[in-house]
N, CA, C and O atoms as a DFTB+ gen file, in Angstrom:
748 C
 N C O
     1  1     126.933     214.192     130.750
     2  2     126.184     213.383     131.519
     3  2     124.991     214.019     131.691
     4  3     124.814     215.207     131.957
     5  1     124.133     213.108     131.515
     6  2     122.770     213.369     132.028
     7  2     122.107     213.329     133.004
     8  3     122.176     212.381     133.786
     9  1     121.441     214.189     133.151
    10  2     120.942     214.527     134.612
    11  2     119.552     213.554     135.063
    12  3     118.644     213.413     134.244
    13  1     119.483     212.976     136.280
    14  2     118.156     212.027     136.330
    15  2     117.470     213.383     137.272
    16  3     117.960     214.130     138.119
    17  1     115.933     213.256     136.576
    18  2     115.035     214.124     137.157
    19  2     114.054     213.494     137.557
    20  3     113.925     212.312     137.237
    21  1     113.311     214.008     138.197
    22  2     111.955     213.237     139.050
    23  2     110.998     212.344     138.151
    24  3     110.542     211.266     138.532
    25  1     110.750     212.920     136.914
    26  2     109.688     212.412     136.126
    27  2     110.460     211.052     135.677
    28  3     109.912     209.955     135.567
    29  1     112.047     211.372     135.401
    30  2     112.713     210.274     134.367
    31  2     112.212     208.779     135.591
    32  3     111.588     207.743     135.360
    33  1     112.825     209.313     136.850
    34  2     112.704     208.563     137.898
    35  2     111.344     207.581     138.251
    36  3     111.315     206.489     138.818
    37  1     110.266     208.381     137.705
    38  2     109.082     207.740     137.797
    39  2     108.765     206.737     136.564
    40  3     108.058     205.735     136.677
    41  1     109.264     207.071     135.623
    42  2     108.994     206.365     134.540
    43  2     109.627     205.319     134.816
    44  3     109.069     204.237     134.630
    45  1     110.734     205.363     135.246
    46  2     111.546     204.065     135.204
    47  2     111.174     202.848     136.454
    48  3     111.351     201.639     136.302
    49  1     110.644     203.482     137.645
    50  2     110.097     202.904     138.680
    51  2     108.612     202.154     138.043
    52  3     108.221     201.019     138.315
    53  1     108.058     202.981     137.287
    54  2     106.990     202.435     136.896
    55  2     107.048     200.999     135.566
    56  3     106.393     199.979     135.355
    57  1     107.977     201.544     135.071
    58  2     108.057     200.472     134.001
    59  2     108.882     199.338     134.749
    60  3     108.707     198.221     134.260
    61  1     109.708     199.395     135.787
    62  2     110.645     198.543     136.775
    63  2     109.093     197.314     137.735
    64  3     109.143     196.087     137.812
    65  1     108.224     198.001     138.156
    66  2     106.924     197.543     138.289
    67  2     106.167     196.733     137.887
    68  3     105.603     195.803     138.463
    69  1     106.137     197.117     136.761
    70  2     105.121     196.748     135.948
    71  2     105.897     195.381     135.132
    72  3     105.151     194.404     135.207
    73  1     107.012     195.112     134.484
    74  2     107.542     194.191     133.867
    75  2     108.673     193.667     134.268
    76  3     109.347     193.035     133.454
    77  1     109.106     193.826     135.603
    78  2     110.164     193.164     135.972
    79  2     110.166     191.735     136.249
    80  3     111.120     191.014     135.955
    81  1     108.714     191.170     137.021
    82  2     108.734     189.665     137.298
    83  2     108.493     189.337     135.517
    84  3     109.314     188.607     134.962
    85  1     107.670     189.755     134.949
    86  2     107.665     188.960     133.810
    87  2     109.185     189.005     132.937
    88  3     109.409     188.030     132.220
    89  1     110.140     190.023     132.982
    90  2     111.350     190.017     132.507
    91  2     112.151     188.788     133.289
    92  3     112.776     187.848     132.799
    93  1     111.952     189.071     134.442
    94  2     112.664     187.507     135.268
    95  2     112.559     186.632     134.961
    96  3     113.464     185.842     134.693
    97  1     110.972     186.394     134.863
    98  2     110.540     184.745     134.559
    99  2     111.110     184.314     133.006
   100  3     111.738     183.288     132.742
   101  1     110.798     185.151     132.270
   102  2     111.437     185.037     130.818
   103  2     112.910     184.367     130.738
   104  3     113.304     183.336     130.192
   105  1     113.579     185.384     131.514
   106  2     115.318     184.993     131.675
   107  2     115.448     183.874     132.502
   108  3     116.375     183.080     132.343
   109  1     114.634     183.746     133.336
   110  2     114.710     182.237     134.232
   111  2     114.342     181.054     133.634
   112  3     114.841     179.951     133.857
   113  1     113.217     181.386     132.665
   114  2     112.907     180.123     131.907
   115  2     113.963     179.520     130.891
   116  3     113.968     178.298     130.749
   117  1     114.776     180.228     130.238
   118  2     115.956     179.848     129.545
   119  2     117.262     179.695     130.493
   120  3     117.920     178.656     130.445
   121  1     117.554     180.571     131.202
   122  2     118.951     180.451     132.001
   123  2     118.854     179.126     133.261
   124  3     119.680     178.228     133.423
   125  1     117.613     179.357     134.022
   126  2     117.489     178.240     134.975
   127  2     118.088     178.579     136.296
   128  3     118.304     177.751     137.180
   129  1     118.347     179.878     136.369
   130  2     118.960     180.127     137.820
   131  2     118.899     181.525     138.014
   132  3     119.519     182.431     137.458
   133  1     118.002     181.539     138.944
   134  2     117.345     182.811     139.498
   135  2     118.330     183.982     139.515
   136  3     118.023     185.067     139.022
   137  1     119.570     183.742     140.113
   138  2     120.398     184.965     140.182
   139  2     120.889     185.271     139.035
   140  3     121.150     186.467     138.903
   141  1     121.141     184.487     138.015
   142  2     121.720     184.880     136.742
   143  2     120.419     185.847     135.959
   144  3     120.506     186.959     135.437
   145  1     119.434     185.099     136.089
   146  2     118.255     185.753     135.695
   147  2     118.166     186.856     136.023
   148  3     118.107     187.778     135.210
   149  1     118.139     186.993     137.152
   150  2     118.177     188.639     137.968
   151  2     119.031     189.472     137.401
   152  3     118.706     190.642     137.202
   153  1     120.364     188.945     137.026
   154  2     121.745     189.611     136.727
   155  2     121.318     190.191     135.123
   156  3     121.507     191.381     134.874
   157  1     120.864     189.474     134.302
   158  2     120.485     189.399     132.760
   159  2     119.450     190.644     132.927
   160  3     119.668     191.708     132.348
   161  1     118.289     190.442     133.771
   162  2     116.992     191.557     133.754
   163  2     117.594     192.491     134.208
   164  3     117.102     193.539     133.791
   165  1     118.486     192.659     134.912
   166  2     119.049     194.094     135.923
   167  2     119.692     194.718     134.400
   168  3     119.196     195.742     133.931
   169  1     120.630     194.129     133.815
   170  2     121.633     194.613     132.739
   171  2     120.529     195.008     131.775
   172  3     120.424     196.189     131.444
   173  1     119.831     194.230     131.381
   174  2     118.808     194.423     130.275
   175  2     118.043     195.808     130.486
   176  3     117.889     196.504     129.483
   177  1     117.537     196.278     131.745
   178  2     116.675     197.497     131.939
   179  2     118.114     198.590     132.226
   180  3     117.953     199.807     132.133
   181  1     119.320     198.072     132.532
   182  2     120.011     199.523     132.688
   183  2     120.721     199.859     131.469
   184  3     121.245     200.966     131.350
   185  1     120.792     198.725     130.286
   186  2     121.140     198.983     128.853
   187  2     120.094     199.603     128.407
   188  3     120.521     200.626     127.873
   189  1     118.440     199.546     128.282
   190  2     117.463     200.534     127.832
   191  2     117.502     201.686     128.160
   192  3     117.271     202.639     127.417
   193  1     117.868     201.745     129.576
   194  2     117.612     203.254     130.345
   195  2     118.496     204.215     129.895
   196  3     118.232     205.389     129.633
   197  1     120.000     203.415     129.788
   198  2     121.033     204.138     129.328
   199  2     120.852     204.643     127.776
   200  3     121.234     205.738     127.362
   201  1     120.146     203.559     126.944
   202  2     119.963     204.035     125.518
   203  2     118.781     204.235     125.061
   204  3     118.453     203.813     123.952
   205  1     117.742     205.095     126.061
   206  2     116.134     205.020     125.722
   207  2     116.314     206.218     124.701
   208  3     115.690     206.194     123.640
   209  1     117.072     207.154     124.981
   210  2     116.828     208.388     123.923
   211  2     117.000     208.023     122.515
   212  3     116.340     208.494     121.589
   213  1     118.019     207.070     122.408
   214  2     118.285     206.338     121.188
   215  2     117.714     205.626     120.540
   216  3     118.169     205.521     119.401
   217  1     116.586     204.859     120.840
   218  2     115.713     203.846     120.938
   219  2     114.506     204.601     120.221
   220  3     114.075     205.620     120.760
   221  1     113.921     204.135     118.993
   222  2     112.761     204.549     118.225
   223  2     111.408     204.364     118.912
   224  3     110.929     203.391     119.494
   225  1     110.982     205.467     118.693
   226  2     109.978     205.904     119.771
   227  2     108.489     204.933     119.458
   228  3     107.456     204.997     120.125
   229  1     108.694     204.211     118.477
   230  2     107.414     203.595     117.695
   231  2     107.894     201.942     118.470
   232  3     107.107     201.001     118.367
   233  1     108.770     201.829     118.955
   234  2     109.103     200.486     119.444
   235  2     108.558     199.972     120.883
   236  3     108.789     200.759     121.801
   237  1     107.942     198.902     121.194
   238  2     107.233     198.787     122.125
   239  2     108.304     198.517     123.515
   240  3     108.737     197.365     123.529
   241  1     108.647     199.140     124.332
   242  2     109.707     199.400     125.158
   243  2     109.942     197.820     126.030
   244  3     111.042     197.307     126.235
   245  1     108.540     197.222     126.473
   246  2     108.751     195.822     127.078
   247  2     109.112     194.863     125.897
   248  3     109.473     193.719     126.173
   249  1     109.039     195.240     124.693
   250  2     109.606     193.990     123.625
   251  2     110.745     194.255     123.047
   252  3     111.281     193.429     122.309
   253  1     111.260     195.417     123.296
   254  2     112.600     195.890     123.539
   255  2     113.622     195.188     124.519
   256  3     114.692     194.587     124.418
   257  1     112.843     195.531     125.413
   258  2     113.873     194.971     126.982
   259  2     113.938     193.335     126.968
   260  3     114.819     192.717     127.565
   261  1     112.742     192.621     126.102
   262  2     112.734     191.398     126.263
   263  2     113.770     190.814     125.053
   264  3     114.324     189.716     125.105
   265  1     113.895     191.724     124.033
   266  2     114.900     191.316     123.041
   267  2     116.307     191.035     123.489
   268  3     117.066     190.106     123.214
   269  1     116.482     192.372     124.457
   270  2     117.899     192.626     125.284
   271  2     118.167     191.387     126.117
   272  3     119.279     190.859     126.090
   273  1     117.033     190.844     126.962
   274  2     117.113     189.862     127.707
   275  2     117.540     188.484     126.943
   276  3     118.405     187.678     127.288
   277  1     116.641     188.448     125.748
   278  2     116.958     187.190     124.591
   279  2     118.572     187.119     124.447
   280  3     119.276     186.131     124.661
   281  1     118.846     187.975     124.171
   282  2     120.271     188.000     123.646
   283  2     121.413     187.554     124.592
   284  3     122.447     186.919     124.384
   285  1     120.826     188.150     125.796
   286  2     122.170     188.412     126.807
   287  2     121.973     186.981     127.455
   288  3     122.892     186.561     128.159
   289  1     120.914     186.250     127.284
   290  2     120.592     184.573     127.855
   291  2     120.991     184.007     126.782
   292  3     121.806     183.142     127.101
   293  1     120.821     184.049     125.509
   294  2     121.898     183.275     124.773
   295  2     123.284     183.640     124.831
   296  3     124.027     182.662     124.910
   297  1     123.700     184.459     124.819
   298  2     124.974     184.829     125.301
   299  2     125.576     183.950     126.434
   300  3     126.611     183.283     126.426
   301  1     124.663     184.127     127.392
   302  2     124.866     182.967     128.730
   303  2     125.334     181.609     128.524
   304  3     126.361     181.017     128.855
   305  1     124.140     181.238     127.790
   306  2     123.705     179.836     127.638
   307  2     124.833     179.420     126.258
   308  3     124.993     178.199     126.263
   309  1     125.341     179.850     125.532
   310  2     126.404     179.918     124.640
   311  2     127.954     179.686     125.491
   312  3     128.940     179.155     124.980
   313  1     127.893     180.093     126.548
   314  2     129.263     180.411     127.277
   315  2     128.779     179.105     128.207
   316  3     129.532     178.132     128.244
   317  1     127.578     179.082     128.926
   318  2     127.886     177.512     129.731
   319  2     127.991     176.410     128.717
   320  3     128.584     175.418     129.143
   321  1     127.546     176.338     127.444
   322  2     127.735     175.382     126.413
   323  2     129.485     175.092     126.100
   324  3     129.939     173.962     125.919
   325  1     130.348     176.414     126.084
   326  2     131.062     176.160     125.736
   327  2     132.099     175.598     127.195
   328  3     133.000     174.760     127.200
   329  1     131.682     176.226     128.060
   330  2     132.457     175.875     129.450
   331  2     132.030     174.282     129.639
   332  3     132.846     173.435     130.004
   333  1     130.764     174.014     129.367
   334  2     130.987     172.237     129.440
   335  2     131.553     171.279     128.804
   336  3     132.011     170.188     129.142
   337  1     131.386     172.260     127.098
   338  2     132.412     171.483     126.556
   339  2     133.537     171.261     126.526
   340  3     134.046     170.197     126.173
   341  1     134.253     172.512     127.000
   342  2     135.700     172.385     127.522
   343  2     135.966     171.549     128.773
   344  3     136.999     170.887     128.872
   345  1     134.959     171.582     129.807
   346  2     135.011     170.850     130.800
   347  2     134.826     169.125     130.487
   348  3     135.402     168.312     131.209
   349  1     134.179     168.803     129.628
   350  2     134.100     167.447     129.047
   351  2     135.149     167.064     128.229
   352  3     135.288     165.866     127.984
   353  1     136.181     168.175     127.599
   354  2     137.280     167.437     127.292
   355  2     138.228     167.621     128.090
   356  3     139.238     167.076     127.646
   357  1     138.452     168.268     129.335
   358  2     139.326     168.019     130.269
   359  2     139.117     166.896     131.111
   360  3     140.111     166.307     131.534
   361  1     137.525     166.349     131.544
   362  2     137.491     165.315     132.173
   363  2     137.638     163.912     131.139
   364  3     137.750     162.804     131.664
   365  1     137.629     164.020     130.073
   366  2     138.168     162.961     128.710
   367  2     139.813     163.070     129.037
   368  3     140.246     162.011     129.490
   369  1     140.797     164.110     128.904
   370  2     142.012     164.084     128.868
   371  2     142.281     163.801     129.947
   372  3     143.224     163.015     129.848
   373  1     141.875     164.049     131.678
   374  2     141.993     163.394     132.871
   375  2     141.768     162.192     132.849
   376  3     142.613     161.436     133.328
   377  1     140.430     161.618     132.222
   378  2     140.633     160.111     132.129
   379  2     141.383     159.539     131.377
   380  3     141.922     158.531     131.834
   381  1     141.589     159.794     130.482
   382  2     142.693     159.075     129.478
   383  2     144.152     158.921     130.223
   384  3     144.780     157.866     130.136
   385  1     144.674     160.122     131.008
   386  2     146.056     160.293     131.381
   387  2     145.788     159.313     133.113
   388  3     146.609     158.662     133.760
   389  1     144.739     159.515     133.313
   390  2     144.789     158.268     134.542
   391  2     144.757     156.751     134.222
   392  3     145.214     155.883     134.966
   393  1     144.203     156.554     133.106
   394  2     144.123     154.996     132.527
   395  2     145.348     154.925     132.137
   396  3     145.807     153.790     132.261
   397  1     146.342     155.989     131.546
   398  2     147.877     155.741     131.492
   399  2     148.885     155.208     132.268
   400  3     149.796     154.422     132.006
   401  1     148.459     155.944     133.550
   402  2     149.044     156.038     134.850
   403  2     148.835     154.457     135.671
   404  3     149.728     153.868     136.280
   405  1     147.581     154.040     135.512
   406  2     147.003     152.796     135.818
   407  2     147.541     151.645     135.212
   408  3     147.908     150.627     135.799
   409  1     147.574     151.934     133.623
   410  2     148.286     150.821     132.947
   411  2     149.767     150.717     132.948
   412  3     150.299     149.637     132.688
   413  1     150.490     151.815     133.235
   414  2     151.511     152.063     132.921
   415  2     152.171     151.486     134.314
   416  3     153.326     151.061     134.303
   417  1     151.251     151.496     135.704
   418  2     151.860     151.041     137.091
   419  2     151.427     149.387     136.794
   420  3     152.246     148.513     137.079
   421  1     150.509     149.138     136.390
   422  2     150.304     147.718     136.210
   423  2     151.568     146.697     135.549
   424  3     151.999     145.613     135.943
   425  1     151.917     147.497     134.456
   426  2     153.108     146.980     133.786
   427  2     154.507     146.925     134.492
   428  3     155.419     146.196     134.103
   429  1     154.586     147.772     135.573
   430  2     155.748     148.086     135.919
   431  2     156.021     147.054     136.798
   432  3     155.169     146.627     137.577
   433  1     157.294     146.567     136.721
   434  2     157.818     145.561     137.710
   435  2     159.014     146.046     138.562
   436  3     160.164     145.719     138.268
   437  1     158.699     146.904     139.719
   438  2     159.700     146.993     140.739
   439  2     161.069     146.700     140.747
   440  3     162.068     147.413     140.658
   441  1     160.838     145.083     140.915
   442  2     162.400     144.210     141.246
   443  2     162.586     144.099     140.022
   444  3     163.779     143.805     139.956
   445  1     162.056     144.155     138.649
   446  2     162.984     144.152     137.643
   447  2     163.939     145.474     137.484
   448  3     165.150     145.409     137.274
   449  1     163.108     146.813     137.634
   450  2     163.703     147.916     137.445
   451  2     164.555     148.093     138.644
   452  3     165.522     148.855     138.673
   453  1     164.186     147.413     139.560
   454  2     165.413     147.552     140.840
   455  2     166.913     147.149     140.586
   456  3     167.993     147.689     140.824
   457  1     166.310     145.358     139.700
   458  2     167.624     144.681     139.743
   459  2     168.478     145.221     138.273
   460  3     169.653     144.881     138.135
   461  1     167.885     145.964     137.351
   462  2     168.501     146.395     136.300
   463  2     169.148     147.338     137.020
   464  3     170.330     147.017     137.145
   465  1     168.835     148.569     137.654
   466  2     169.706     149.543     138.390
   467  2     170.937     148.848     139.075
   468  3     172.047     149.109     138.612
   469  1     170.858     148.171     139.911
   470  2     171.668     147.385     140.497
   471  2     172.610     146.871     139.564
   472  3     173.806     147.161     139.559
   473  1     171.956     145.987     138.659
   474  2     173.187     145.539     138.095
   475  2     173.984     146.468     137.114
   476  3     175.055     146.018     136.708
   477  1     173.630     147.586     136.727
   478  2     174.100     148.812     135.987
   479  2     175.038     149.278     137.141
   480  3     176.131     149.494     136.617
   481  1     175.085     149.466     138.137
   482  2     175.931     150.070     138.732
   483  2     176.901     149.191     139.233
   484  3     178.023     149.656     139.429
   485  1     176.575     147.397     139.607
   486  2     178.150     146.760     139.718
   487  2     178.563     146.284     138.366
   488  3     179.410     145.391     138.396
   489  1     178.201     146.634     137.300
   490  2     178.810     146.601     135.876
   491  2     179.814     147.931     135.685
   492  3     180.890     147.930     135.087
   493  1     179.324     148.799     136.197
   494  2     180.082     150.068     136.139
   495  2     181.129     150.080     137.194
   496  3     182.181     150.668     136.943
   497  1     180.970     149.514     138.317
   498  2     181.704     149.567     139.189
   499  2     182.953     148.539     139.002
   500  3     184.059     148.764     139.494
   501  1     182.646     147.395     138.242
   502  2     183.727     146.297     138.032
   503  2     184.659     146.924     136.811
   504  3     185.764     146.425     136.599
   505  1     184.204     147.969     136.062
   506  2     184.792     148.392     134.894
   507  2     185.622     149.405     135.444
   508  3     186.573     149.694     134.717
   509  1     185.545     150.015     136.491
   510  2     186.318     150.798     137.328
   511  2     187.615     150.707     137.639
   512  3     188.549     151.457     137.356
   513  1     187.562     149.291     138.509
   514  2     188.414     148.392     138.934
   515  2     189.743     148.115     138.208
   516  3     189.733     148.105     136.977
   517  1     190.709     147.923     138.778
   518  2     191.959     147.192     137.965
   519  2     191.701     146.118     137.370
   520  3     190.669     145.532     137.697
   521  1     192.344     145.691     136.589
   522  2     192.284     144.728     135.652
   523  2     192.150     143.202     136.608
   524  3     191.290     142.322     136.613
   525  1     193.416     143.383     137.369
   526  2     193.724     142.134     138.215
   527  2     192.450     141.673     139.185
   528  3     192.117     140.503     139.374
   529  1     191.905     142.675     139.672
   530  2     190.726     142.729     140.479
   531  2     189.577     142.496     140.186
   532  3     188.755     141.815     140.800
   533  1     189.450     143.182     139.012
   534  2     188.200     142.617     138.195
   535  2     187.859     141.219     137.945
   536  3     186.769     140.736     138.249
   537  1     188.951     140.484     137.305
   538  2     189.338     139.410     136.819
   539  2     188.895     138.324     138.193
   540  3     188.136     137.367     138.036
   541  1     189.537     138.696     139.551
   542  2     189.379     138.091     140.533
   543  2     187.707     137.893     140.921
   544  3     187.048     136.853     140.904
   545  1     187.322     139.164     141.244
   546  2     185.885     138.909     141.512
   547  2     184.784     138.115     140.415
   548  3     183.722     137.566     140.710
   549  1     185.337     138.237     139.235
   550  2     184.613     137.716     138.401
   551  2     184.645     136.024     138.364
   552  3     183.720     135.311     137.974
   553  1     185.704     135.661     138.775
   554  2     185.995     134.023     138.966
   555  2     185.662     133.852     140.027
   556  3     185.353     132.721     140.403
   557  1     185.619     134.962     140.872
   558  2     184.959     134.093     142.673
   559  2     183.253     134.161     142.149
   560  3     182.616     133.153     141.846
   561  1     182.920     135.003     142.133
   562  2     181.489     135.713     142.215
   563  2     180.680     134.735     140.603
   564  3     179.738     133.971     140.814
   565  1     181.004     134.854     139.731
   566  2     180.299     134.917     138.398
   567  2     180.843     133.370     138.132
   568  3     179.970     132.559     137.822
   569  1     181.983     132.972     138.212
   570  2     182.160     131.633     138.051
   571  2     182.660     130.291     139.318
   572  3     183.315     129.251     139.260
   573  1     181.975     130.991     140.312
   574  2     182.204     130.060     141.374
   575  2     183.440     129.543     141.958
   576  3     183.324     128.483     142.573
   577  1     184.420     129.992     141.903
   578  2     185.572     129.548     141.778
   579  2     186.108     130.039     143.280
   580  3     185.870     131.195     143.630
   581  1     186.910     129.041     144.247
   582  2     187.038     129.307     145.360
   583  2     188.388     130.250     145.466
   584  3     188.966     130.586     144.433
   585  1     188.815     130.619     146.633
   586  2     189.841     131.583     146.621
   587  2     191.399     130.927     145.999
   588  3     192.382     131.391     145.421
   589  1     190.952     129.591     146.500
   590  2     192.512     128.624     146.191
   591  2     192.380     128.026     144.938
   592  3     193.409     127.553     144.455
   593  1     191.224     127.933     144.233
   594  2     191.315     128.002     142.786
   595  2     191.831     129.100     142.192
   596  3     192.626     129.023     141.254
   597  1     191.485     130.018     142.611
   598  2     192.035     131.348     141.740
   599  2     193.282     131.496     141.988
   600  3     194.025     131.685     141.025
   601  1     193.750     131.457     143.114
   602  2     195.038     131.352     143.461
   603  2     195.752     130.592     142.596
   604  3     196.673     131.052     141.921
   605  1     195.374     129.398     142.564
   606  2     196.210     128.319     141.390
   607  2     196.355     128.747     140.300
   608  3     197.458     128.821     139.760
   609  1     195.211     129.130     139.740
   610  2     194.855     129.656     138.095
   611  2     195.925     130.918     138.010
   612  3     196.638     130.949     137.007
   613  1     196.051     131.774     138.826
   614  2     196.610     133.186     138.551
   615  2     198.012     133.036     139.233
   616  3     198.573     134.110     139.450
   617  1     198.593     132.057     139.560
   618  2     199.935     131.825     140.306
   619  2     200.439     133.161     141.418
   620  3     201.486     133.808     141.395
   621  1     199.165     133.275     142.434
   622  2     199.119     134.017     143.655
   623  2     198.676     133.441     144.624
   624  3     197.954     132.446     144.559
   625  1     199.220     134.239     146.118
   626  2     198.529     133.436     146.980
   627  2     197.192     133.626     147.283
   628  3     196.603     134.469     146.605
   629  1     196.483     132.949     148.276
   630  2     195.179     133.240     148.532
   631  2     194.788     134.341     149.437
   632  3     193.636     134.727     149.630
   633  1     195.977     134.851     150.023
   634  2     195.849     136.340     150.616
   635  2     195.807     137.295     149.747
   636  3     195.198     138.348     149.938
   637  1     196.556     136.970     148.547
   638  2     196.575     138.140     147.477
   639  2     194.731     138.312     146.700
   640  3     194.198     139.358     146.332
   641  1     194.118     136.831     146.665
   642  2     192.800     136.671     146.182
   643  2     192.115     137.729     147.306
   644  3     191.504     138.747     146.981
   645  1     192.336     137.288     148.673
   646  2     191.276     137.755     149.721
   647  2     191.534     139.751     149.411
   648  3     190.704     140.598     149.081
   649  1     192.809     139.861     149.659
   650  2     192.838     141.376     148.808
   651  2     192.092     142.078     148.028
   652  3     191.518     143.146     148.241
   653  1     192.135     141.329     146.981
   654  2     191.689     141.830     145.815
   655  2     189.846     141.712     145.778
   656  3     188.962     142.380     145.242
   657  1     189.870     140.660     146.533
   658  2     188.455     140.790     146.939
   659  2     187.654     142.137     148.022
   660  3     186.637     142.819     147.898
   661  1     188.453     142.063     148.794
   662  2     188.193     142.798     149.926
   663  2     187.965     144.153     149.038
   664  3     186.900     144.735     149.241
   665  1     189.247     144.953     147.655
   666  2     189.106     145.904     147.235
   667  2     187.898     146.086     146.537
   668  3     187.232     147.120     146.590
   669  1     187.461     144.545     145.530
   670  2     185.957     144.793     144.796
   671  2     184.847     145.287     145.748
   672  3     183.910     146.032     145.462
   673  1     185.166     144.673     147.043
   674  2     183.828     144.617     147.924
   675  2     183.485     145.829     148.466
   676  3     182.361     146.258     148.727
   677  1     184.814     146.460     148.645
   678  2     184.997     148.206     149.347
   679  2     184.035     149.053     148.247
   680  3     183.091     149.796     148.516
   681  1     184.661     148.648     146.725
   682  2     184.433     149.921     145.556
   683  2     182.657     149.229     145.421
   684  3     181.875     150.162     145.241
   685  1     182.165     148.270     145.457
   686  2     180.667     147.771     145.484
   687  2     180.228     148.417     146.730
   688  3     179.441     149.336     146.501
   689  1     180.479     148.234     147.944
   690  2     179.743     148.988     148.891
   691  2     179.604     150.396     149.080
   692  3     178.759     150.887     149.828
   693  1     180.508     151.112     148.340
   694  2     180.530     152.577     148.251
   695  2     179.533     152.717     147.211
   696  3     178.453     153.051     147.697
   697  1     179.510     152.593     146.045
   698  2     178.480     152.446     145.342
   699  2     177.343     151.838     145.281
   700  3     176.696     152.061     144.258
   701  1     176.801     151.007     146.195
   702  2     176.081     150.582     146.573
   703  2     175.102     150.863     147.741
   704  3     173.995     150.366     147.945
   705  1     175.683     151.644     148.347
   706  2     175.188     152.056     149.879
   707  2     174.018     152.288     149.628
   708  3     173.427     152.428     150.699
   709  1     173.213     152.432     148.608
   710  2     171.675     152.634     148.997
   711  2     170.760     151.510     149.052
   712  3     169.583     151.373     149.388
   713  1     171.915     150.548     148.501
   714  2     171.263     149.091     148.232
   715  2     172.158     148.080     149.020
   716  3     172.370     146.925     148.648
   717  1     172.575     148.561     149.968
   718  2     173.338     147.677     150.921
   719  2     172.783     146.454     151.388
   720  3     173.500     145.457     151.478
   721  1     171.349     146.423     151.751
   722  2     171.134     144.753     152.322
   723  2     170.585     144.174     150.818
   724  3     170.124     143.045     150.985
   725  1     170.511     144.541     149.625
   726  2     170.322     143.967     148.329
   727  2     171.681     143.338     148.234
   728  3     171.743     142.110     148.186
   729  1     172.897     144.138     148.199
   730  2     174.025     143.776     147.720
   731  2     174.388     142.288     148.824
   732  3     174.802     141.207     148.404
   733  1     174.116     142.603     150.175
   734  2     174.482     141.412     151.078
   735  2     173.583     140.486     150.382
   736  3     174.121     139.412     150.113
   737  1     172.388     140.603     150.025
   738  2     171.764     139.073     149.435
   739  2     172.153     138.492     148.296
   740  3     172.033     137.289     148.063
   741  1     172.708     139.453     147.429
   742  2     172.945     139.070     146.332
   743  2     174.848     138.506     145.790
   744  3     175.345     137.841     144.882
   745  1     175.332     139.267     146.988
   746  2     176.730     138.885     146.899
   747  2     177.214     138.330     148.101
   748  3     178.384     137.956     148.182
């Protein structure tokens, strides 16, 4: 490790005092952010100082440091550009996604979705019923036949028809418990 002596400290302080503001203005003229310009300038000075023994003695030290500042500023600006491009892409994606949700919601008909869902539950429940119960329910609710007409057509009593209707309603009530108010409306 290199030991810092008093002479080195004097040289560094002189370099800093004479050129720091110029370096800072140069960096800030490109990055347009005082804090970033200060960081870049400080990093450039540190880089030079750490590598000063390997720098060609014929080079202009301020010119060398300005070159370092130039490269660090370019790297920063390229990074900002990439970040902005990415941000723009993300903004475009979120805009597209939001428009898709709006379009989808505008096209959505909750009543139809709800009705289709209920209809599927009713159909599945009817399929699970015994044949006679299903037949009686369909005759009553879909063919609008009275209990008396159904009893006459199937050679049974109206009490038998009522029993099967009660059985069908009980199964539907269990399967449509979440839609009970609509169940009452439709049936």
